[in-house]
BAMISE-377652 format. One line per 8 residues: number of its first residue (from 1); for each residue z, x, y of N, C-alpha, C, O. Coordinates in steps of 0.001 Angstrom, whole numbers. Each point is the difference from the previous one (the first is absolute). Layout:
N
NUM = Z:X:Y:Z:X:Y:Z:X:Y:Z:X:Y ~ ...;
***
This chain:
263
1 = 3771:26368:32696:-235:46:-1445:-35:-1400:-599:-849:-297:-841 ~ 1782:-579:1279:38:-1359:-553:-1193:-829:478:-486:-862:-731 ~ 15:1117:1951:-1217:-666:469:-1202:450:-825:-901:-792:-277 ~ 893:2047:-108:-1069:519:-844:11:-686:-1367:-1053:-329:-544 ~ 2236:121:2:117:-706:-1290:-517:-1425:123:-540:-553:-958 ~ 705:-45:2141:-399:-1386:205:-1506:-167:-124:-471:-1028:-485 ~ -292:2030:919:-1458:-119:-78:-537:386:-1377:-1182:-197:-280 ~ 2047:746:-582:-391:422:-1351:-1237:908:59:-1090:-402:-406;
9 = 1266:1607:906:-1144:893:218:-809:282:-1262:-1207:227:87 ~ 1841:-235:-1253:-757:243:-1235:-1027:-1108:-218:-1142:279:-365 ~ 1544:-1549:587:-928:-1118:-142:-1108:75:1048:-1168:-250:-297 ~ 1551:597:1525:-985:88:1076:-999:1123:-275:-1193:-140:272 ~ 1688:1249:-811:-886:1108:-348:-943:-397:-1131:-1174:370:6 ~ 1691:-1125:-977:-848:-473:-1100:-1130:-885:541:-1135:78:-471 ~ 1451:-917:1458:-1037:-833:615:-1056:865:689:-1192:-306:-44 ~ 1640:1382:677:-944:923:628:-928:614:-1029:-1191:174:257;
17 = 1731:154:-1424:-826:564:-1071:-951:-1044:-573:-1111:326:-420 ~ 1554:-1590:406:-872:-1090:-454:-1229:-105:886:-1124:-74:-498 ~ 1334:68:1818:-1153:-147:897:-873:1257:-17:-1215:-89:180 ~ 1815:1242:-393:-804:1219:-119:-865:-67:-1255:-1154:430:12 ~ 1715:-970:-1093:-770:-172:-1234:-1153:-972:213:-1116:243:-459 ~ 1388:-1347:1158:-1060:-967:297:-1070:624:880:-1190:-260:-174 ~ 1619:1079:1112:-945:725:855:-891:900:-865:-1210:76:212 ~ 1814:593:-1173:-751:871:-914:-998:-808:-829:-1137:429:-193;
25 = 1561:-1603:-300:-882:-841:-806:-1209:-475:796:-1089:-164:-550 ~ 1287:-54:1841:-1101:-448:859:-661:1174:717:-738:-181:969 ~ 1019:1399:-1469:-562:1236:547:338:196:1481:-698:710:724 ~ 1783:-1356:-294:500:122:1384:-1113:-221:1032:-64:679:1024 ~ -803:-1642:-1324:-1089:-290:927:516:-527:1336:-671:113:1026 ~ 1886:-696:-1053:576:-515:1243:607:1116:845:266:-189:1187 ~ -46:1360:-1805:562:1135:737:1473:-165:349:633:-989:-369 ~ -100:1971:1083:1373:0:509:1063:-282:-1087:820:-903:169;
33 = -826:1659:-1269:994:-253:-1052:1435:161:482:894:-677:-508 ~ -652:1556:1474:1355:167:512:479:-1267:692:1165:-374:-138 ~ -2054:-299:888:362:-1263:617:393:-1029:-1062:970:-739:164 ~ -1738:704:-1250:274:-943:-1080:1364:265:-626:764:-932:-250 ~ -464:2194:0:1270:352:-625:1180:-315:917:1015:-538:-442 ~ -1159:879:1723:1075:-297:950:192:-1509:157:1129:-490:28 ~ -2235:-234:73:89:-1455:122:696:-620:-1185:861:-864:163 ~ -1229:1300:-1370:628:-532:-1216:1483:332:-32:811:-829:-413;
41 = -450:2026:843:1415:394:26:795:-924:918:1059:-497:-383 ~ -1569:265:1598:720:-839:959:49:-1459:-455:1020:-668:167 ~ -2111:176:-738:-32:-1387:-483:1033:-204:-1101:764:-965:27 ~ -745:1876:-992:946:-121:-1114:1440:130:486:883:-727:-454 ~ -653:1652:1375:1348:165:553:452:-1271:714:1145:-428:-148 ~ -2049:-174:924:310:-1265:687:352:-1087:-1008:986:-716:172 ~ -1790:593:-1222:252:-1014:-1031:1351:238:-676:748:-945:-250 ~ -439:2206:-44:1268:321:-665:1200:-355:875:981:-560:-489;
49 = -1054:883:1779:1129:-265:894:212:-1501:166:1131:-479:-89 ~ -2215:-272:331:148:-1449:179:453:-676:-1294:734:-988:35 ~ -1169:1520:-1164:454:-542:-1283:1509:158:-152:688:-934:-412 ~ -181:2105:744:1440:239:-103:784:-831:1006:1109:-445:-298 ~ -1670:230:1486:674:-814:1010:190:-1435:-474:1028:-617:281 ~ -1994:96:-984:66:-1385:-444:618:-144:-1383:153:-1113:-503 ~ 204:2243:-114:572:-22:-1348:1473:410:-31:547:271:-1069 ~ 89:-227:2226:1378:493:44:933:-774:-939:759:631:-735;
57 = -783:-1984:726:917:-722:-911:-212:363:-1463:960:248:-729 ~ -2245:-215:293:-277:332:-1402:357:1448:-310:565:301:-1051 ~ -909:611:1997:263:1415:-241:1494:313:-25:412:999:-588 ~ 394:-1838:1214:1446:194:-60:476:-54:-1446:963:673:-368 ~ -1640:-1473:-448:336:-91:-1424:-821:959:-849:533:683:-875 ~ -1844:-635:1141:-900:772:-861:-48:1487:337:-73:845:-893 ~ 116:-530:2194:-131:1391:437:973:285:1148:-444:277:1115 ~ 1744:-337:-1354:982:177:1086:-12:1392:614:581:219:1063;
65 = -1243:724:-1732:-32:1373:506:-1054:198:1089:-19:1050:642 ~ -850:-2025:-419:-1052:150:993:577:16:1420:1108:-488:219 ~ -1851:1045:749:543:214:1353:542:-1253:686:1062:54:621 ~ -1774:-1186:-721:448:-1202:713:1219:-662:-638:988:-223:700 ~ -1010:-103:-1996:1205:-624:-578:1214:907:0:1130:-489:4 ~ -1335:1805:-8:1137:930:26:554:180:1411:1077:572:174 ~ -1812:-1061:849:462:108:1377:-308:1326:667:425:242:1130 ~ -1164:626:-1823:-327:1303:599:-1061:-112:1096:-111:872:861;
73 = -673:-1967:-906:-984:-287:1043:210:-1438:448:128:-896:-836 ~ -92:662:2155:183:-1357:516:-1341:-740:-5:-1062:622:-36 ~ 1126:-1948:71:-1225:-790:25:-780:249:1295:-1231:-16:-7 ~ 1936:244:1110:-673:283:1273:-811:1291:-98:-1143:56:454 ~ 1733:973:-1044:-722:1266:-175:-1222:-190:-895:-1065:564:251 ~ 1239:-1365:-1293:-1106:-213:-934:-1148:-758:660:-1165:302:-263 ~ 1471:-1280:1113:-1065:-742:688:-746:890:983:-1223:-91:109 ~ 1935:944:603:-653:948:911:-944:907:-785:-1121:268:433;
81 = 1578:197:-1577:-836:853:-848:-1234:-759:-479:-1104:544:12 ~ 1282:-1806:-436:-1117:-800:-498:-1061:-207:1080:-1194:128:-271 ~ 1622:-447:1485:-953:-224:1094:-746:1291:348:-1196:-27:289 ~ 1906:1150:-319:-637:1297:261:-1057:309:-1052:-1098:452:325 ~ 1434:-698:-1581:-953:247:-1087:-1207:-919:109:-1128:417:-263 ~ 1361:-1674:654:-1095:-951:171:-971:493:1081:-1216:-65:-176 ~ 1757:554:1280:-841:510:1084:-886:1146:-497:-1206:2:250 ~ 1792:962:-944:-780:1150:-462:-1014:-411:-1075:-1100:548:-53;
89 = 1467:-1512:-803:-924:-473:-1036:-1241:-622:635:-1124:281:-417 ~ 1333:-1128:1426:-1123:-652:673:-811:999:826:-1228:-71:48 ~ 1925:996:597:-671:996:853:-935:890:-826:-1163:188:357 ~ 1677:353:-1454:-807:907:-832:-1156:-767:-645:-1121:506:-58 ~ 1388:-1731:-429:-1058:-795:-630:-1093:-347:999:-1186:69:-325 ~ 1577:-440:1535:-967:-351:1049:-917:1173:323:-1193:-181:244 ~ 1752:1371:-246:-793:1183:342:-843:502:-1169:-719:990:129 ~ 809:-1673:-1267:-912:352:-1088:-1227:-895:35:-1113:468:238;
97 = 1325:-1773:-480:-1139:-930:-28:512:-1436:-16:1153:-245:-358 ~ -2010:-712:747:399:-1416:-65:368:-440:-1422:927:-790:-182 ~ -1659:1305:-839:319:-353:-1390:1428:399:-351:766:-800:-536 ~ -423:2029:841:1323:523:-331:1082:-776:753:1042:-318:-574 ~ -1273:16:1828:967:-789:772:177:-1384:-603:1124:-491:-103 ~ -2226:-146:-299:65:-1348:-567:737:-6:-1340:865:-845:-228 ~ -1204:1785:-656:637:36:-1321:1470:382:121:846:-583:-679 ~ -530:1554:1534:1388:389:201:829:-1127:580:1138:-216:-417;
105 = -1699:-505:1376:715:-1136:608:226:-1103:-1027:1066:-616:-32 ~ -2081:366:-817:139:-1021:-1042:1104:382:-976:792:-851:-405 ~ -734:2128:22:1034:460:-931:1390:-213:582:899:-464:-702 ~ -711:796:1978:1315:-176:625:337:-1473:172:1155:-397:-154 ~ -2167:-421:476:234:-1441:131:438:-602:-1333:958:-772:-51 ~ -1663:1126:-1030:364:-520:-1321:1394:459:-419:752:-753:-619 ~ -417:1995:961:1325:524:-340:1087:-770:747:1036:-326:-579 ~ -1265:34:1861:970:-786:763:92:-1424:-527:1092:-559:-102;
113 = -2238:-28:-234:-18:-1350:-564:777:-38:-1313:725:-954:-284 ~ -891:2006:-504:747:97:-1251:1503:91:267:790:-707:-624 ~ -404:1578:1550:1423:199:276:670:-1251:551:1152:-290:-322 ~ -1882:-451:1155:575:-1175:643:-59:-1250:-875:900:-838:56 ~ -1954:709:-864:-211:-1273:-681:-398:122:-1466:614:-629:-862 ~ -1634:1433:573:-579:5:-1346:894:640:-1043:-192:-213:-1197 ~ 1170:996:1640:917:640:-952:725:-1038:-843:363:262:-1147 ~ -157:-1435:1720:717:-1056:-705:-892:-761:-976:479:-879:-717;
121 = -1775:1207:682:-937:-702:-871:-401:909:-1158:-747:956:206 ~ 1226:-1230:-1417:-350:839:-1154:-1517:46:-203:-709:-957:312 ~ 236:2055:-826:-1408:256:-280:-811:183:1285:-630:1042:185 ~ 637:-2043:708:-772:125:1229:513:1172:837:-788:767:554 ~ 2094:-634:-467:575:1125:722:-363:1325:-640:-336:961:692 ~ 404:-909:-2026:-355:1233:-713:-1476:347:188:-351:1166:175 ~ -504:-2176:-212:-1427:228:211:-284:495:1417:-916:792:220 ~ 1711:-1266:732:-169:454:1381:306:1482:127:-734:736:660;
129 = 1820:-293:-1293:352:1423:34:-1091:834:-668:-373:1058:506 ~ -136:-1535:-1641:-1076:724:-691:-1257:65:867:-719:998:-16 ~ 459:-2064:772:-1153:-20:894:142:1032:1112:-969:664:367 ~ 2182:-533:169:244:1008:1044:-281:1399:-542:-563:837:704 ~ 951:-584:-1943:-291:1295:-627:-1512:201:-132:-511:1079:299 ~ -200:-2111:-742:-1458:96:-147:-672:238:1350:-1002:710:85 ~ 1558:-1307:966:-570:174:1340:72:1450:467:-814:430:817 ~ 1783:324:-1330:109:1410:372:-1269:752:-396:-449:889:724;
137 = -127:-1245:-1873:-1244:645:-431:-1161:-401:911:-829:835:362 ~ 774:-2117:6:-1070:-452:887:143:627:1381:-993:305:659 ~ 2230:-118:-230:283:683:1268:-568:1419:-34:-639:452:949 ~ 885:233:-2054:-456:1389:-125:-1504:147:-118:-548:1060:305 ~ -132:-2124:-748:-1464:74:-126:-682:-12:1358:-1136:454:133 ~ 1826:-970:873:-629:-121:1312:-1124:-1016:25:-763:-64:963 ~ 657:-741:-2034:-1054:-1018:-72:-1265:475:-684:-982:-740:-51 ~ 980:1957:-477:-1187:563:-643:134:-2:-1525:1095:177:-535;
145 = -2209:-379:-152:-81:86:-1469:1140:-775:-679:713:538:-847 ~ -563:-1776:1227:1096:-817:-542:-139:-208:-1503:1001:-214:-684 ~ -2216:272:160:-184:-172:-1439:655:1133:-784:348:-182:-1167 ~ -175:1353:1791:681:1104:-671:1521:-74:184:759:477:-843 ~ -338:-1067:1929:1428:-18:318:700:-1216:-603:1181:74:-342 ~ -1896:-1192:208:627:-1234:-464:648:126:-1385:1108:-507:-175 ~ -1743:1161:-829:680:152:-1298:1325:746:114:967:-350:-677 ~ -913:1373:1523:1246:733:213:1048:-899:645:1181:58:-343;
153 = -1633:-896:1290:910:-929:659:596:-991:-993:1191:-307:56 ~ -2023:-189:-961:481:-957:-1005:976:659:-969:997:-611:-385 ~ -1277:1851:-11:905:716:-899:1341:244:684:1049:-213:-608 ~ -1070:658:1868:1242:229:729:786:-1273:189:1221:-6:-157 ~ -1913:-1091:496:680:-1281:165:600:-497:-1300:1096:-560:-6 ~ -1811:764:-1103:507:-442:-1309:1260:770:-393:977:-593:-459 ~ -1002:1895:639:1183:803:-319:1210:-454:814:1116:-77:-515 ~ -1352:-220:1785:1114:-423:845:478:-1397:-375:1190:-294:106;
161 = -2102:-566:-543:396:-1339:-417:925:61:-1215:1002:-713:-58 ~ -1338:1561:-905:870:163:-1163:1357:540:424:1032:-427:-517 ~ -1033:1359:1452:1266:557:503:811:-1077:723:1229:0:-77 ~ -1889:-900:766:692:-1112:654:735:-856:-1030:1135:-413:236 ~ -1764:149:-1361:638:-786:-1052:1216:739:-579:1032:-605:-290 ~ -1178:1921:131:1122:800:-492:1161:-50:987:1156:-128:-404 ~ -1461:229:1703:1049:-45:1016:675:-1360:40:1187:-89:316 ~ -1921:-975:-630:627:-1322:-38:1027:-83:-1132:1009:-695:119;
169 = -1274:1409:-1215:977:89:-1090:1196:847:431:1152:-339:-268 ~ -1452:1442:937:1045:935:421:973:-647:984:1197:284:-37 ~ -1700:-1151:915:827:-569:1072:366:-1459:-236:326:-710:951 ~ -372:252:-2183:271:-1413:-296:1333:-467:576:60:-1048:643 ~ 989:1797:-862:1334:-418:435:107:-50:1518:505:-972:562 ~ -981:2019:96:115:43:1453:-895:-1006:710:344:-485:1078 ~ -1513:164:-1686:-929:-929:632:413:-1463:-185:-379:-856:799 ~ 1143:573:-1836:310:-1389:-367:533:-857:1143:-441:-1142:132;
177 = 1378:1630:718:516:-874:1067:-989:-250:1136:214:-898:814 ~ -1307:1688:-747:-869:-54:1172:-1397:-526:-298:-603:-653:851 ~ 79:923:-2036:-1352:-461:-315:-226:34:-1508:698:685:-747 ~ -1707:-1457:331:-382:-9:-1402:-1227:889:-175:-1024:-205:653 ~ 1133:1186:-1531:-1100:918:-261:-661:-370:-1329:387:-967:-657 ~ -1372:1744:286:-700:-241:-1270:976:-8:-1166:-102:-834:-900 ~ 1056:1772:920:976:84:-1092:871:-1248:-81:399:-405:-1092 ~ -99:-210:2238:801:-1229:-13:-825:-1192:-495:500:-848:-740;
185 = -1765:795:1157:-851:-1135:-360:-364:33:-1475:127:-1006:-698 ~ -578:2157:225:-423:113:-1399:1165:226:-949:-46:-403:-1162 ~ 1093:1052:1665:1091:436:-862:-176:1465:-347:-1111:526:62 ~ 2193:133:-424:-66:1436:-253:-908:342:-1176:-790:940:77 ~ 900:-1699:-1162:-806:288:-1190:-1497:-97:259:-724:958:-273 ~ 232:-2094:795:-1441:-108:280:-496:1020:1022:-1129:479:-104 ~ 1965:-142:1093:-428:995:988:-120:1368:-646:-913:762:317 ~ 1832:-448:-1219:-116:1249:-753:-1318:55:-760:-683:1024:0;
193 = 327:-2136:-651:-1248:-29:-778:-1223:98:915:-1008:607:-360 ~ 1110:-1213:1554:-1091:86:964:-230:1451:425:-1140:460:63 ~ 2219:252:227:-103:1406:379:-560:822:-1156:-877:842:192 ~ 1387:-1090:-1378:-449:745:-1182:-1499:-203:-222:-734:965:-213 ~ 283:-2207:262:-1419:-293:-198:-836:643:1102:-1076:536:-268 ~ 1571:-588:1515:-712:604:1118:-196:1486:-179:-1045:537:366 ~ 2043:139:-927:-101:1439:-236:-869:307:-1220:-686:1022:-33 ~ 714:-1896:-961:-790:204:-1208:-1500:-16:306:-763:786:-561;
201 = 347:-1690:1458:-1435:-111:295:-431:958:1110:-1189:88:310 ~ 2141:630:294:-346:908:1093:-1033:1054:-399:-916:252:782 ~ 1016:387:-1975:-1031:993:-367:-1409:-582:20:-940:659:443 ~ 794:-1888:-921:-1327:-629:-3:-477:-267:1425:-1144:300:341 ~ 2015:-861:483:-376:-333:1365:-331:1256:812:-888:-14:853 ~ 1610:1091:-1131:-171:1213:807:-1347:683:-232:-464:754:855 ~ -173:-1012:-2011:-1286:660:-278:-1192:-848:406:-1130:490:-20 ~ 1346:-1746:387:-1116:-875:350:-854:514:1166:-1204:-253:13;
209 = 1784:971:977:-845:497:1106:-1148:895:-423:-904:244:799 ~ 907:259:-2043:-1112:831:-448:-1304:-799:27:-1083:573:118 ~ 1195:-1907:-229:-1196:-843:-13:-575:-224:1399:-1080:-572:145 ~ 1805:1025:885:-538:-103:1366:-240:1386:589:-104:158:1217 ~ 17:851:-2094:-417:1312:462:1046:1098:5:-314:1132:368 ~ 1559:-1427:-767:995:1058:-64:-346:944:-1156:-612:-411:-986 ~ 1008:1671:1118:-390:1018:-971:801:-110:-1295:1066:-615:-40 ~ -1604:1224:-1017:717:23:-1275:1226:913:77:963:-186:-743;
217 = -1001:1158:1633:1181:832:211:1146:-845:546:1162:236:-331 ~ -1493:-1226:1171:1018:-943:471:612:-752:-1171:1219:-162:-65 ~ -2055:-298:-863:494:-766:-1145:1008:817:-794:1071:-498:-347 ~ -1408:1749:60:900:863:-772:1307:213:745:1079:-115:-583 ~ -1173:426:1869:1210:304:764:873:-1224:203:1224:104:-67 ~ -1828:-1271:316:819:-1188:248:699:-467:-1283:1102:-545:47 ~ -1753:765:-1182:658:-344:-1270:1164:943:-276:1070:-441:-421 ~ -1272:1733:654:1044:985:-278:1162:-91:986:1160:161:-381;
225 = -1477:-418:1647:1027:43:1037:657:-1354:273:1142:-61:456 ~ -1871:-1027:-737:509:-1330:360:64:-942:-1198:1059:-541:-317 ~ -2199:348:-347:-80:-1005:-1049:943:233:-1164:800:-874:-335 ~ -884:2042:-283:840:283:-1162:1483:112:357:832:-500:-758 ~ -458:1137:1887:1424:-5:393:536:-1418:219:1146:-284:-349 ~ -1962:-607:923:430:-1389:189:226:-668:-1351:953:-758:-182 ~ -1837:1051:-752:111:-560:-1343:1277:481:-688:708:-787:-628 ~ -420:2067:750:1161:590:-678:1321:-443:605:997:-130:-711;
233 = -979:-103:2026:1263:-356:660:212:-1508:97:1067:-442:426 ~ -2065:-357:-813:120:-1457:109:1209:-585:-745:577:-975:482 ~ -162:1532:-1650:1172:-582:-681:1298:103:795:967:-690:-322 ~ -922:1539:1357:1221:126:790:446:-1324:590:1191:-220:220 ~ -2156:-670:39:360:-1278:612:883:-830:-926:820:-788:472 ~ -978:956:-1785:810:-774:-947:1406:571:-176:868:-647:-586 ~ -646:1863:1095:1318:623:-63:744:-110:1331:1063:595:178 ~ -1632:-1362:752:651:-197:1287:-16:1220:904:799:89:932;
241 = -1702:855:-1195:-75:1216:827:-944:-245:1175:-1010:683:166 ~ 1368:-1673:639:-900:-433:1068:-146:1050:1099:-1108:254:474 ~ 2206:346:-73:-64:992:1076:-856:1189:-420:-807:503:781 ~ 991:-58:-2021:-793:1125:-506:-1470:-368:-64:-859:789:396 ~ 563:-1986:-895:-1399:-423:-122:-646:-144:1375:-1169:345:176 ~ 1918:-850:795:-515:-107:1366:-352:1378:565:-1031:166:652 ~ 1893:814:-907:-266:1367:467:-1222:584:-696:-803:691:627 ~ 660:-964:-1921:-1153:494:-753:-1294:-583:562:-1000:706:124;
249 = 1021:-1989:215:-1193:-632:543:-383:593:1354:-1182:102:327 ~ 2178:283:449:-298:655:1276:-685:1348:-247:-941:362:706 ~ 1418:375:-1712:-616:1281:-344:-1423:-218:-515:-909:757:343 ~ 714:-1789:-1164:-1331:-283:-540:-988:-355:1117:-1186:321:-86 ~ 1687:-984:1130:-865:-311:1143:-482:1284:656:-1168:116:372 ~ 2065:843:-232:-382:1298:584:-985:724:-915:-955:613:478 ~ 1182:-681:-1792:-901:660:-944:-1373:-658:-29:-1008:660:-253 ~ 974:-1975:516:-1281:-691:59:-871:566:1120:-1224:45:-116;
257 = 1866:385:1195:-752:607:1104:-674:1291:-448:-1115:306:423 ~ 1805:457:-1289:-592:1238:-524:-1278:-328:-774:-1018:677:140 ~ 1091:-1722:-951:-1187:-407:-770:-1135:-445:895:-1165:285:-277 ~ 1500:-983:1352:-1041:-504:893:-728:1106:744:-1118:-204:473 ~ 1732:1359:-364:-664:1118:689:-1183:545:-811:-861:683:554 ~ 811:-977:-1842:-1136:472:-806:-917:-1152:-376:-853:130:-879 ~ 1038:-1266:1558:-816:-1189:-332:-1434:153:477:-815:-901:-195;
***
């Protein structure tokens, strides 16, 4: 059970739904949607486990209830799990197509680079995480109809980037002894305003794909499910409700997938 918590199956499942959505946007011309979903699940699980392995000191302060800092899972067990997940991620991707293998490998490489080095670099580290999220859409396209998938990738990456800034506010105290994040560099007040502004312009940004062929039904649904809720909940950042806002952004990311199905 604790090993299952380590891979964060809800996040891995969300990644599977992301690539399925991208497959739908590209009319699944690459085929094998099950391979794509399984590959995305294993890739995300691998990233989650390695992230927790390298975040034990910070998580001891920020998230002591997690399997590794709580001692419910040993580091040796976690590394065995990570290597197993890496094998299955590469195996499933290889059996789909060279494009999928290349994009999946790039996503895992960037995630490892972030965990080992870029995490300590404000903005660049956050952009790297957002890029990994965007790559999930390109992975799901199988290399087909990228002009239809790229707007979805940018929207998903943008939502995750804003969530990264919120998490930097949420973990300011625990991160301080180990690295400087956006919240430390800019300060709490300016970072709050950055998040607020990012959410305020989200409705406008979310409808721009209509100019590259997305349907008007997409525009209506993305405004109702993502844009307006982001607008209404944006003031939470000024009340210090960072954990709640982070959870809301995760839900909005899932709702954005619903909108993309009618694009």
